[in-house]
NUFISE-264937 format. One record per residue: residue in three letters; x, y, z of N, C-alpha, C in turn. Coordinates in pm, 1 decimal. Example, Ala and Ser with C-alpha at 12.3 -4.5 7.8 and 13.67 -1.06 7.14 Angstrom:
! residues 2
rest;n_px;n_py;n_pz;ca_px;ca_py;ca_pz;c_px;c_py;c_pz
ALA;1319.0;-569.0;780.0;1230.0;-450.0;780.0;1320.0;-330.0;780.0
SER;1285.0;-225.0;708.0;1367.0;-106.0;714.0;1290.0;3.0;787.0
This chain:
! residues 184
rest;n_px;n_py;n_pz;ca_px;ca_py;ca_pz;c_px;c_py;c_pz
MET;9272.7;6572.8;8646.7;9365.5;6598.0;8734.0;9461.4;6674.9;8704.1
SER;9501.1;6803.9;8752.7;9632.4;6901.9;8735.3;9758.6;6824.6;8705.8
ARG;9776.6;6842.8;8568.5;9917.6;6768.7;8539.8;10037.7;6797.0;8637.1
ILE;10018.6;6943.7;8653.9;10136.6;6992.4;8749.5;10102.3;6979.4;8909.6
GLY;9967.5;6973.7;8929.8;9950.5;6959.9;9079.6;9974.1;6844.0;9129.5
LYS;9962.5;6741.8;9050.6;9940.0;6593.4;9093.2;10082.2;6504.5;9110.3
LEU;10214.8;6624.3;9045.0;10330.0;6549.1;9078.2;10409.8;6568.1;9220.5
PRO;10435.7;6474.9;9245.0;10494.0;6480.6;9425.1;10622.2;6605.5;9408.6
ILE;10662.6;6681.2;9515.7;10775.9;6729.0;9563.2;10855.9;6652.9;9630.9
ASP;10991.9;6635.8;9570.9;11089.3;6566.5;9635.0;11152.5;6650.5;9728.3
LEU;11161.1;6596.1;9827.6;11263.1;6706.2;9959.3;11374.5;6655.4;9959.7
PRO;11475.3;6731.2;9909.2;11650.4;6723.3;9944.9;11673.9;6705.6;10091.4
ALA;11773.6;6632.6;10102.8;11873.9;6628.4;10222.1;11860.0;6780.8;10276.2
GLY;11841.6;6769.4;10432.3;11830.8;6870.4;10505.8;11736.3;6981.7;10489.0
VAL;11619.2;6959.5;10426.9;11493.5;7051.1;10397.2;11373.6;6979.7;10490.4
GLU;11320.6;7082.2;10575.7;11230.6;7013.5;10677.8;11088.8;7103.9;10654.9
VAL;10991.5;7031.2;10629.0;10856.9;7123.8;10605.0;10773.7;7055.4;10693.8
THR;10690.3;7182.9;10758.2;10614.8;7170.7;10873.3;10462.3;7230.3;10828.7
VAL;10341.4;7156.4;10853.5;10201.2;7211.9;10789.3;10133.8;7232.1;10908.1
ASN;10084.9;7368.8;10931.6;10017.5;7374.7;11043.9;9857.3;7350.0;11005.1
ALA;9748.0;7361.5;11134.9;9622.2;7336.5;11097.2;9542.0;7451.6;11009.6
ASP;9610.3;7555.5;11014.2;9572.1;7646.0;10954.7;9603.2;7668.6;10796.9
ASN;9687.3;7533.0;10774.8;9711.2;7538.3;10588.6;9841.7;7603.5;10594.0
VAL;9905.7;7674.6;10686.6;10033.2;7740.1;10674.6;10155.7;7621.1;10665.5
VAL;10251.2;7640.0;10562.0;10347.0;7600.4;10538.0;10462.1;7646.7;10577.2
LYS;10572.4;7613.3;10644.4;10682.3;7622.7;10672.3;10797.1;7571.2;10589.0
VAL;10873.8;7590.5;10522.3;11013.8;7505.8;10469.3;11119.8;7591.8;10529.0
LYS;11236.4;7450.5;10576.6;11316.5;7532.1;10665.8;11416.9;7450.9;10557.2
GLY;11567.4;7521.0;10517.4;11640.0;7455.2;10475.5;11806.0;7513.9;10506.6
LYS;11909.8;7473.9;10468.8;12002.7;7540.0;10486.3;12026.6;7665.8;10443.5
LEU;11950.9;7762.2;10348.9;11962.5;7879.1;10336.8;11891.8;7977.3;10378.5
GLY;11771.0;7917.7;10452.6;11676.0;7990.1;10507.0;11529.8;7950.2;10528.7
GLU;11469.7;8013.1;10583.7;11309.9;7959.4;10595.2;11239.1;8053.6;10526.1
LEU;11111.7;7984.7;10480.9;11011.7;8067.9;10413.0;10845.4;7961.7;10450.0
THR;10775.0;8106.7;10471.8;10644.1;8048.2;10466.7;10531.8;8071.2;10389.0
GLN;10406.9;8004.8;10379.9;10330.1;8034.5;10267.3;10189.9;7981.0;10300.8
GLN;10088.5;8048.0;10310.7;9944.3;8042.4;10354.9;9876.5;7961.1;10232.5
VAL;9817.0;7857.8;10270.5;9792.4;7762.3;10130.8;9624.5;7758.5;10160.1
ASP;9548.9;7772.4;10030.8;9391.8;7777.8;10031.9;9349.1;7666.2;10112.7
PRO;9243.4;7689.6;10198.7;9214.4;7548.7;10243.7;9171.1;7480.1;10123.5
ALA;9116.7;7497.5;9995.4;9091.7;7384.6;9885.9;9197.1;7301.1;9841.2
VAL;9307.4;7306.0;9907.9;9408.2;7210.6;9867.2;9464.9;7155.8;10010.9
THR;9480.9;7040.1;9987.8;9527.2;6962.7;10114.6;9667.7;6915.1;10075.7
ILE;9748.9;6917.8;10192.6;9916.9;6890.8;10181.6;9952.6;6776.0;10298.9
LYS;9998.2;6688.6;10238.9;10049.6;6583.6;10298.1;10229.1;6548.2;10295.5
VAL;10294.0;6559.2;10358.5;10430.6;6530.3;10360.0;10473.1;6392.6;10423.0
GLU;10503.1;6279.1;10328.9;10533.2;6130.6;10360.8;10643.7;6107.3;10277.3
ASN;10706.3;6009.6;10322.1;10810.7;5958.1;10218.6;10947.7;6043.8;10183.2
ASN;10965.6;6172.4;10264.6;11045.3;6240.2;10177.4;10977.8;6344.8;10039.5
GLN;10844.0;6308.6;10068.5;10776.8;6380.5;9921.2;10665.9;6494.1;9989.7
ILE;10616.9;6585.2;9971.0;10500.1;6661.0;9980.1;10402.4;6641.8;9870.9
VAL;10283.6;6578.0;9916.4;10152.9;6554.7;9788.6;10063.1;6640.7;9818.4
LEU;10035.1;6708.3;9692.2;9911.6;6798.5;9729.5;9754.2;6708.1;9661.8
ASP;9669.7;6766.0;9726.1;9524.6;6695.5;9657.0;9429.2;6810.1;9664.4
ARG;9333.6;6823.0;9597.1;9236.4;6929.7;9592.1;9104.8;6865.1;9642.5
ILE;8981.5;6921.3;9707.1;8891.0;6851.6;9755.2;8774.9;6852.0;9679.7
SER;8768.4;6944.6;9542.9;8681.2;6908.3;9466.9;8738.4;6934.8;9314.9
GLU;8648.8;6904.5;9250.9;8686.5;6975.2;9093.7;8613.3;7111.2;9014.4
GLU;8621.3;7168.6;9084.5;8566.9;7318.5;9068.1;8662.7;7361.4;8999.1
ILE;8659.7;7454.3;8893.2;8769.6;7537.7;8829.7;8833.7;7595.3;8908.3
ASP;8796.2;7684.9;9018.0;8886.6;7758.4;9109.7;8960.3;7655.3;9194.8
HIS;8931.8;7516.3;9218.2;9020.1;7439.0;9319.6;9116.5;7376.7;9204.6
ARG;9119.8;7346.7;9111.0;9185.5;7296.7;9005.2;9300.5;7395.2;8944.7
ALA;9257.9;7508.5;8974.1;9390.0;7624.9;8926.9;9452.8;7650.2;9075.8
LYS;9394.9;7657.3;9179.7;9480.6;7649.5;9302.3;9564.6;7559.2;9326.8
HIS;9516.3;7379.4;9295.7;9601.6;7285.1;9283.0;9766.2;7275.3;9223.7
GLY;9753.3;7374.3;9122.9;9876.6;7351.9;9040.9;9948.8;7470.4;9091.8
LEU;9873.3;7592.6;9126.6;9941.7;7721.6;9157.7;10015.5;7674.3;9302.8
TYR;9949.3;7629.5;9383.5;10015.4;7621.1;9544.3;10147.0;7521.1;9519.0
ARG;10117.1;7402.9;9422.3;10210.5;7307.6;9400.5;10354.2;7359.5;9358.6
ALA;10337.2;7448.9;9249.0;10442.7;7511.6;9199.5;10489.8;7645.0;9252.1
LEU;10412.4;7667.0;9387.0;10520.8;7781.8;9523.7;10553.5;7691.2;9595.7
LEU;10506.0;7573.0;9643.4;10593.1;7518.1;9754.1;10708.7;7463.4;9675.7
ASN;10682.3;7389.6;9538.7;10830.1;7356.1;9480.8;10921.7;7445.5;9480.2
ASN;10888.1;7584.9;9458.4;10978.3;7688.1;9434.4;11009.6;7714.1;9556.0
MET;10965.6;7702.2;9688.7;11000.6;7732.8;9801.8;11124.5;7624.7;9853.1
VAL;11090.0;7497.2;9822.0;11199.0;7425.3;9821.0;11327.5;7394.8;9785.2
LYS;11301.7;7454.0;9647.5;11416.0;7458.8;9580.4;11525.2;7582.8;9653.6
GLY;11421.4;7725.9;9694.8;11461.9;7826.9;9719.6;11588.6;7804.4;9843.8
VAL;11493.5;7708.4;9905.4;11590.4;7683.0;10049.3;11707.1;7586.0;10052.8
SER;11680.2;7529.6;9961.3;11807.2;7409.9;9945.0;11927.0;7468.0;9799.0
GLU;11909.1;7565.1;9732.6;11969.0;7562.8;9631.0;11990.6;7760.1;9644.9
GLY;11876.1;7816.0;9605.3;11828.3;7938.1;9589.7;11835.3;7972.5;9467.9
PHE;11801.4;8111.2;9444.8;11777.5;8140.2;9289.5;11878.4;8265.6;9247.6
ASN;11929.0;8237.8;9124.7;12008.0;8376.7;9084.7;11961.6;8424.0;8945.8
VAL;11966.5;8570.0;8930.3;11929.0;8636.7;8833.7;12031.2;8743.0;8800.7
VAL;12082.3;8749.2;8652.3;12187.1;8809.8;8639.2;12115.6;8903.9;8497.7
GLN;12153.7;9047.5;8547.9;12118.5;9139.6;8433.6;12203.4;9229.5;8369.1
GLU;12234.3;9253.8;8259.2;12321.2;9317.8;8185.3;12268.5;9460.1;8167.4
LEU;12340.6;9564.2;8134.5;12309.9;9717.4;8099.4;12381.2;9715.9;8003.6
VAL;12302.8;9724.4;7865.4;12356.7;9757.2;7759.8;12337.5;9900.6;7706.1
GLY;12461.1;9992.3;7678.9;12432.2;10119.6;7645.4;12554.8;10183.0;7682.7
VAL;12631.3;10291.9;7620.5;12689.8;10382.6;7612.8;12693.9;10482.0;7778.7
GLY;12799.3;10458.4;7855.4;12779.2;10498.9;7967.2;12686.5;10448.4;8102.2
TYR;12608.7;10363.8;8068.4;12548.7;10276.7;8157.5;12616.1;10204.8;8249.9
LYS;12609.3;10248.6;8368.4;12699.2;10172.2;8506.8;12571.7;10147.5;8617.0
ALA;12616.9;10070.8;8696.9;12548.9;10016.6;8794.8;12668.2;10018.9;8949.4
GLU;12625.1;10033.0;9066.6;12706.9;10012.0;9179.3;12612.9;9977.2;9279.1
ALA;12629.9;9891.7;9352.2;12590.8;9826.4;9479.9;12685.1;9903.9;9608.1
LYS;12582.4;9956.1;9720.1;12609.7;9984.1;9848.2;12569.9;9948.5;9916.5
GLY;12587.1;9805.8;9937.0;12491.4;9745.1;10070.5;12383.8;9717.4;9986.4
GLN;12263.9;9739.2;10060.1;12130.7;9689.2;9981.5;12088.9;9827.0;9890.4
VAL;12141.0;9930.9;9873.1;12146.5;10007.3;9764.0;12218.6;10015.3;9650.9
LEU;12147.3;10046.1;9529.3;12175.5;9997.7;9409.4;12171.1;10144.8;9352.4
GLU;12280.0;10178.6;9267.1;12279.4;10319.0;9216.2;12301.5;10276.9;9035.7
MET;12235.7;10321.2;8992.8;12244.7;10309.4;8835.9;12248.8;10433.5;8764.9
SER;12343.5;10472.9;8639.4;12330.6;10556.2;8534.0;12275.7;10523.3;8453.3
LEU;12159.3;10544.4;8391.1;12101.8;10499.3;8267.6;12071.6;10578.5;8154.9
GLY;12147.1;10709.3;8152.2;12166.2;10770.1;8023.0;12026.3;10915.8;8052.2
TYR;11977.8;10877.5;8188.7;11898.0;10992.0;8198.3;11982.6;11140.6;8274.5
SER;11904.8;11232.6;8332.5;12003.8;11340.1;8353.2;12046.9;11353.3;8497.9
HIS;11964.1;11232.1;8558.4;12011.1;11224.2;8700.9;12057.9;11044.4;8727.1
ASN;12118.9;11019.6;8823.8;12152.5;10861.3;8869.3;12017.1;10799.3;8964.1
LEU;11944.9;10678.8;8909.2;11850.2;10589.8;8978.6;11893.4;10549.3;9075.7
VAL;11842.1;10574.4;9212.1;11846.7;10489.7;9332.1;11721.0;10373.9;9353.3
LEU;11802.1;10268.3;9417.5;11699.0;10178.5;9446.4;11729.5;10088.7;9574.5
VAL;11635.9;10093.8;9632.9;11689.2;10056.7;9756.8;11612.3;9896.1;9787.5
LEU;11694.0;9795.5;9798.4;11656.8;9653.1;9769.6;11606.4;9597.2;9902.8
PRO;11546.1;9498.3;9923.6;11475.0;9452.4;10035.4;11613.5;9363.2;10076.2
SER;11581.3;9331.3;10243.8;11717.6;9273.2;10273.2;11757.4;9131.8;10246.8
GLU;11626.0;9081.2;10179.6;11676.8;8946.2;10168.8;11752.6;8894.6;10029.7
ILE;11758.6;8989.4;9946.2;11851.9;8982.5;9827.6;11968.1;9026.6;9853.2
LYS;12087.5;8960.3;9804.6;12212.0;8966.3;9810.9;12243.2;9004.3;9672.8
ILE;12311.0;9132.5;9655.6;12311.3;9220.9;9516.3;12525.8;9254.6;9503.7
GLU;12534.6;9179.5;9382.8;12661.5;9209.9;9343.8;12661.0;9277.7;9238.6
THR;12776.7;9399.9;9182.0;12788.1;9446.4;9073.6;12912.0;9401.4;8991.7
VAL;12912.4;9393.1;8864.8;13062.9;9331.9;8792.7;13050.0;9449.0;8697.2
THR;13157.0;9520.2;8705.1;13232.1;9595.8;8569.9;13352.2;9586.6;8461.3
GLU;13363.4;9512.2;8406.8;13476.9;9483.4;8345.2;13509.3;9572.0;8242.6
ARG;13628.9;9595.5;8224.5;13658.3;9704.4;8068.8;13639.5;9593.9;7933.8
GLY;13546.5;9705.9;7855.0;13511.0;9641.3;7709.5;13373.3;9545.5;7737.0
LYS;13350.6;9549.2;7847.8;13195.5;9432.9;7876.6;13117.3;9519.9;7920.8
ASN;12982.0;9495.1;7908.2;12823.0;9568.6;7963.7;12871.0;9541.0;8116.0
PRO;12803.5;9629.6;8184.6;12819.6;9588.9;8354.0;12717.8;9484.0;8377.1
LEU;12744.8;9432.0;8479.3;12618.4;9322.5;8505.5;12582.2;9358.3;8654.9
ILE;12459.2;9296.6;8660.2;12394.2;9321.8;8797.8;12351.5;9194.6;8847.0
LYS;12421.3;9117.0;8970.7;12399.9;8974.9;8991.3;12308.1;8989.4;9101.7
MET;12222.2;8912.4;9117.3;12087.7;8925.0;9261.7;12130.5;8772.0;9260.5
SER;12082.3;8743.6;9404.8;12019.3;8619.2;9455.1;11963.5;8603.2;9574.6
CYS;11865.3;8510.3;9579.1;11767.7;8509.0;9704.8;11710.6;8394.5;9680.4
ILE;11659.7;8352.0;9834.1;11582.6;8223.5;9853.1;11418.9;8233.4;9789.1
ASP;11360.4;8365.7;9798.8;11212.8;8385.5;9776.5;11215.2;8412.8;9598.2
LYS;11197.7;8333.0;9504.2;11183.8;8329.8;9391.9;11091.7;8444.7;9355.8
GLN;10971.2;8474.1;9388.9;10880.0;8562.8;9386.6;10945.5;8698.1;9400.0
LEU;10994.9;8740.4;9516.6;11029.0;8845.0;9501.8;11194.4;8881.5;9443.3
LEU;11265.0;8772.7;9407.4;11360.4;8814.4;9314.9;11296.2;8855.1;9215.3
GLY;11235.9;8783.1;9127.7;11127.9;8812.4;9007.8;11090.0;8948.9;8990.5
GLN;11025.2;9017.7;9107.5;10954.5;9099.9;9104.0;11087.2;9245.4;9122.4
VAL;11178.8;9218.7;9193.2;11270.7;9336.7;9206.0;11354.8;9350.9;9076.7
ALA;11389.5;9189.9;8968.4;11432.6;9232.5;8867.1;11375.7;9288.5;8773.8
ALA;11230.7;9238.2;8760.6;11131.4;9318.3;8662.7;11126.5;9481.2;8729.9
LYS;11123.5;9521.4;8811.0;11142.0;9628.0;8866.3;11258.6;9728.9;8790.8
ILE;11364.9;9654.3;8817.7;11506.7;9705.1;8793.6;11505.2;9737.4;8630.5
ARG;11441.2;9604.2;8545.2;11442.5;9619.4;8397.8;11338.7;9728.1;8366.0
SER;11240.6;9763.6;8459.2;11145.0;9861.5;8397.9;11181.8;9990.1;8401.9
LEU;11320.1;10004.6;8444.3;11365.1;10187.9;8475.1;11458.7;10195.6;8333.8
ARG;11487.7;10098.9;8235.9;11507.5;10145.1;8106.1;11536.6;10000.5;8006.0
ALA;11398.9;10001.4;8022.6;11366.2;9851.6;7906.0;11441.0;9850.3;7793.6
PRO;11462.0;9741.8;7713.3;11539.7;9746.6;7613.4;11493.7;9777.7;7473.2
GLU;11525.9;9881.0;7398.3;11469.2;9911.0;7265.7;11509.7;9845.2;7169.9
PRO;11382.8;9796.7;7047.7;11397.2;9719.9;6956.3;11499.7;9770.2;6857.7
TYR;11573.1;9917.1;6846.8;11619.7;9936.4;6732.6;11771.5;9906.0;6773.9
LYS;11860.6;9938.2;6857.9;11981.0;9940.0;6900.8;12024.5;9823.4;7010.6
GLY;11904.3;9782.0;7096.5;11923.5;9666.2;7177.5;11956.4;9772.7;7300.4
LYS;11967.5;9909.0;7353.8;11989.8;9959.6;7452.9;11894.7;9948.3;7578.3
GLY;11951.8;9914.8;7671.3;11852.7;9869.4;7783.2;11899.1;9792.2;7912.4
ILE;11847.7;9776.8;7970.5;11861.1;9661.8;8101.4;11780.7;9511.1;8036.7
LYS;11879.1;9418.1;8012.6;11815.7;9309.8;7993.3;11871.9;9167.8;8051.2
PHE;11802.6;9097.5;8085.8;11854.0;8943.9;8143.6;11942.5;8876.8;8073.9
GLN;12042.0;8857.9;8123.4;12176.3;8778.6;8077.6;12153.3;8653.8;7971.5
GLY;12151.0;8665.7;7849.9;12112.5;8525.4;7783.3;12011.2;8576.6;7722.3
GLU;11919.9;8697.5;7719.6;11768.9;8718.1;7629.6;11809.1;8759.0;7540.5
LEU;11744.3;8678.5;7451.3;11726.5;8728.7;7284.7;11653.0;8824.4;7284.9
LEU;11661.2;8941.0;7230.0;11580.8;9087.1;7199.0;11532.0;9057.9;7048.0
ARG;11438.4;9079.7;6987.4;11368.9;9123.1;6857.7;11387.0;9222.8;6827.7
ARG;11490.5;9250.2;6717.2;11552.8;9359.6;6664.9;11470.9;9445.9;6538.0
LYS;11457.3;9561.4;6528.7;11398.2;9611.0;6391.6;11496.8;9645.1;6331.4
ALA;11456.4;9680.2;6190.9;11552.8;9752.4;6138.0;11526.6;9887.5;6077.6
GLY;11601.9;9985.4;6100.1;11599.8;10113.0;6088.5;11537.5;10181.7;5971.4
LYS;11519.7;10316.3;5917.0;11428.2;10356.5;5828.8;11519.3;10320.0;5678.7
THR;11625.2;10292.6;5648.7;11718.6;10293.1;5563.3;11693.7;10104.7;5511.2
ALA;11653.6;10047.3;5593.9;11596.8;9919.1;5508.7;11488.9;9933.3;5418.0
GLY;11405.3;10026.0;5426.4;11316.9;10013.5;5330.8;11334.9;10031.7;5181.6
LYS;11452.1;10102.8;5166.0;11521.0;10151.2;5022.7;11560.9;10040.4;4969.9
């Protein structure tokens, strides 16, 4: 049995879950609504304020999907009740970020500014304090979408191992390398 898949998902107050005959799950909460198509190999039951997932056989593919869809549904329930947040830090001299609606404009040491149009589901805020690194704060109810956008922003200037310059997640520990002079 999948250790992740067999765990029931507790539904917080105010979260409604409906499962269609086509195995389409809709989760509705105070922050919004999310839908997910679930593979027919996984059966879903909503009972006693919990979601319970089961699989139809012990095939490797079915066992993998059991844990996968349990994790996806758990993220949906958490997203519509609490939401997800990501904070990224711009480390480097002259690095700046400015949000204008759903457009994020960044100066990352290139000869030009980088402009990124974000999906409408993501709420973005930039914080610039004197003497501190600029921050990009994003929140969303969809964990997959938020992670994908955060990874895209990070890929524009990934942290380098010598000085640590680049875009990193707040609280992330970077592995630093010694420069040339360390060998002598």
